[in-house]
N, C-alpha and C positions, 0 to 999 in steps of 0.2 A: 073824575077818573083818577085812580091811584097810579102813582109812578111805578114803572116796572122795577123789579128787584135785580140787583147784581147777583152773581153766583155767590159772593161772600155773604150778602144779605140773606139769600135763600138758605144758605148753609147755616147761618147763625139762627135764623128763625125756625128751621126744620130740625136742627140737630144732626144733619147729615153732612158728611165731609164733602168738600167741593169735588174731589176725585170720584166719589160715588154718584154725585149729581151728574157729572159728565158721562159716567157709565150709564146711568138711567136714561140720559138723553140719547146716547148712542143706541140703546136698545129700543128707543121709541116710547119709553114710559112717561117722559116729560118732554116739554117743548120749550124752546127759546127762540128769540129772534136776535139778530146781530145789529149792533150800532154801526155807525160809519167807521169807527175805529176797530171793528170786528170783535167787540166785546159782547158776551152773552147778556141778554136781559130776559127775565122771566116774568110773566104775568103773575099777579098775586094768587090767581086761581091755581097755579101750579103747586102751591103749598098743600092744597087738598089732595092732589095726586101723589105728592111725595109722602104724605101721611098715610094714604091708602096703600102705597107700596110697602112702607115700613111695617105697618100692622099686618098686612097680608103675608109678608115674609116671616114675621114672628110666629104665625100660626102654621107655617110650613107650606105655603103656596109658592110654587115656582115662579120665577120672573117671567117665563113664557106664558104661564096662565094669567099672571097679572097683566101682561101686555095685551093679551087677547081680551080680557075684561075691559081694560081701559080703551081699547079700540072700539068697543061697543058704545062708548060715550060720543056725543057730538063733537066734531072738531072745529066747526065754524062758529060755535058760541060756547059760553060758559055752561057747563052741565047744571041742570036744575035739580032740586031735591027729588023730583020724579025720575030723572035719569039715574041718579044714584040708587033710588029704590028699586028700579028695574034690574040694575046690576046686582043688588043685594038678593033679590028674588032668585036670580039665576044661580047664585052661589049657595043658597040656603041648604039644599040637600047635602052638598059637599061639606059645608061647615058643620052641619048636624052630625055627619058621619065622623068628622074629626073629633068633635066633642064626645061622641060615644066611645071612640077609641082611646081618647085621653082618660076618660072615666074608667074604662076597663083596665088600662095600664095602672092607674092610681090604685084601684081596688085590688088588682092582682099583686101589685108590689107591696101593698100593706101586709098581705099574708105570705109574702115570699121572701123578700130580702131580709136576711138575718134572722129568719124565724127559727132556724135550728131544729126543725121538726125531724129532719132526716127520714121523712116518710114520702117516698116517691109515689105511694098509692094515693096520698091526699093532695099532692102537688098539682095545681091547675095548669102548669106549664110542661109537665112531664110528657115526653114523646118516646115511648119505648121502641127500641129498634129503629128509630127515625122513620116511623111508619107514615108520617105526614109529608115526607119528601116528595112523594108522587103528586102532591097537590101544588107543588111549586116552591120557589125559594122564600125565605123569610119566616117570620113568626106566624105560622099557619093557624095557631090557636087564637091569635089576636087579630091579624089582618084579614080583610075580606078575601074570599076565595077568588081565584083567577076567573071563574065563570061569572063573577059579580055577586054571587050569593054571600050573605054575611058570614062572618066567622062564627063558630059555635059559641053559644052563650055560656 
């Protein structure tokens, strides 16, 4: 059995500041137990949870969504590869949509930023008279529609 990690050790190993680890714990994203001297100790398996939180945040997943996903993992034992695979399957559609949006943004920006075309007739982001405002806030030509339908291609 591996010895539990102090907050400093978890921080050094994960690259996450101790203050952020305490915040993650307060949100229920990671768990610790206390020593007789009231110091936090983390199971080594918490490293995987911290890595999952960091990666999920970097692709734009909210901490609330991350907590909900982590809550689906067993709490009485170390999650197995099968447990993580089930979590991955639950997020697959959402992640694929993020990938699609990032690709669209990349492709639209290639032809937009600094192009100097000065042609609003050819611009893929042009919205004459703000006609798309009736569909809701934000970049309506890029974001999914409020009714769940995809944005126009």
